[in-house]
C-alpha positions in Angstrom: 0.2 119.8 39.7 -0.7 116.4 38.4 -4.0 114.9 39.2 -4.1 111.9 41.6 -4.6 109.5 38.6 -1.6 111.0 36.7 1.8 109.3 37.5 4.5 111.6 38.7 7.4 111.7 36.2 11.0 112.6 37.3 10.7 116.1 35.7 7.6 116.8 37.8 9.3 115.8 41.1 12.4 117.8 40.6 12.5 121.1 42.6 12.3 124.3 40.5 14.6 126.3 42.8 17.5 125.5 45.1 17.1 125.2 48.9 16.2 128.4 50.7 19.4 128.8 52.6 21.9 127.6 50.0 25.2 129.4 50.3 24.8 130.5 53.9 27.4 129.4 56.5 26.6 129.3 60.2 28.9 128.6 63.1 27.4 127.4 66.4 29.6 128.1 69.4 27.2 127.2 72.2 26.1 123.6 72.0 22.8 124.2 73.8 19.6 122.6 72.7 18.2 125.9 71.6 21.1 126.8 69.4 21.4 123.2 68.1 17.7 123.3 67.1 18.1 126.7 65.5 21.2 125.4 63.5 19.2 122.3 62.5 16.4 124.4 61.1 19.0 126.3 58.9 20.8 123.1 57.9 17.5 121.4 56.9 16.9 124.3 54.5 20.4 124.0 52.9 22.7 126.2 55.0 26.2 124.9 55.9 26.1 124.7 59.7 29.3 124.0 61.6 29.2 123.0 65.3 32.4 124.2 66.9 32.7 121.8 69.8 35.0 121.8 72.8 37.3 118.8 73.3 34.6 117.2 75.5 31.9 117.7 72.9 28.7 119.7 73.2 26.6 119.0 76.3 23.8 117.7 74.0 25.9 114.5 73.6 25.1 113.6 77.2 21.3 114.0 76.9 19.1 110.9 77.1 17.6 109.0 75.5 20.5 107.0 74.3 20.3 104.7 71.3 23.4 102.8 72.3 25.0 102.3 75.6 28.7 102.0 76.0 31.7 104.2 75.6 30.7 106.7 74.4 26.9 106.4 74.5 25.1 107.7 71.5 22.5 110.4 72.4 19.4 110.2 70.2 18.8 113.9 71.1 22.2 114.9 69.8 21.9 112.8 66.7 18.6 114.4 65.9 19.9 118.0 66.5 23.1 117.4 64.5 21.6 116.1 61.2 22.8 117.9 58.1 25.6 119.6 60.1 29.4 119.5 60.3 31.2 119.1 63.6 34.7 120.5 64.3 36.7 120.3 67.6 38.0 123.7 68.6 41.2 122.2 69.8 42.0 120.8 66.3 42.0 124.2 64.8 44.9 126.6 64.8 44.2 130.2 65.9 44.3 131.3 62.3 42.0 128.5 61.1 39.6 129.3 63.9 39.6 133.0 63.0 39.1 132.2 59.3 36.2 129.9 60.0 34.4 132.5 62.1 35.4 135.3 59.7 33.8 133.5 56.8 30.5 132.7 58.6 27.4 134.6 57.7 25.9 134.0 61.1 27.3 133.0 64.5 25.1 131.4 67.1 26.2 132.2 70.7 24.7 132.9 74.1 27.3 135.5 75.0 27.0 139.2 74.3 28.8 140.7 71.3 31.7 142.1 73.3 32.7 138.8 74.9 32.7 136.9 71.6 35.6 139.1 70.2 34.0 139.0 66.7 34.2 142.1 64.6 31.0 144.1 64.1 30.4 142.8 60.5 29.1 139.5 61.9 25.5 138.9 62.7 25.2 137.3 66.0 22.1 135.6 67.4 22.3 136.1 71.2 19.9 134.7 73.8 19.8 134.1 77.5 20.4 130.6 78.7 
């Protein structure tokens, strides 16, 4: 670690290791504040997080405060919870593409029990009560 009087050079400021969650893919099926925050934490540490949204979008898109009013309004809460993530509309995916996306996930965030998600047992599922 350089002393306070020593300038930081580019070599000193570069990270030695990659991010903690590099190479992990997570799919969020719920769109709740809890799962969105969980996904944000993973994404902030380098995981690829994909929000699989319904045609109407996740409910977090409707939460105040809004940074812009109009059609559609921009929810500051949703913007914060969605940083470093990808968003895909379920309706835009074919059944095969949807199955492939979930099959290639390392982790699936859901609030449903394992049986109702119709995912095979090789998937890790974070389940919680809403």
